[in-house]
Steps between C-alpha positions, in 0.01 A plus 500: 500500500866412592561302818675737753858394551489582872188297567488142641344236290347224721404180340244308705462203267578139627849353482447299178360809325808708619746232389352481155558869438495833679593868465872579563558655846151406619463386865312174536273441796204267432162641588437268784823609661449876488356547843794320667765647269374861456801618699724407207327757280647851490210724633681815378463396142205487268423129474370370168332162560475250212359144460402317178191704401429742779254345738737372776702818479192716544419321823867547627478867406189543714674328791834698464327828474290419808823442705689815391659427164466701177405203274376500145359216296675412170188477271510184278771349712802314351305408192462874420863564606620243243265615235634855536840369416642540853781271591448166687766263621548176681736433788654213305564448127323170469217637270382817344311715751126481483196609691286214633 
C-alpha cells in the first residue's frame, strides 16, 4: 500500500536513531516527548507513526488516538520501510543513511 502523500509521518525514535537515517519529510518527536509536544502534530491529518520495528510506535498510536488524533502504526517500522525500498536520508552527509 502506498504511503498517502497528504499524511504526516511521525518518527518517535530517539535522536541517535533519527540522525543515523530517517524517512524524508518525517517529523521527529521522540516517544518520551510526545505528551508535552503533541501540540506540534497536525491533528487534521492522518498521522502515521513509525519507530524501528513497531513497538514504540504502537504505544504512541494508542496515546494519540486517545487524545483525539487519527493515528496509524507503521507495521514493521523503519526496518520494513527500508526493506520495501522506501527512501531514507540523513540530515548530514557524513555517512550513508542507516537504520539503527
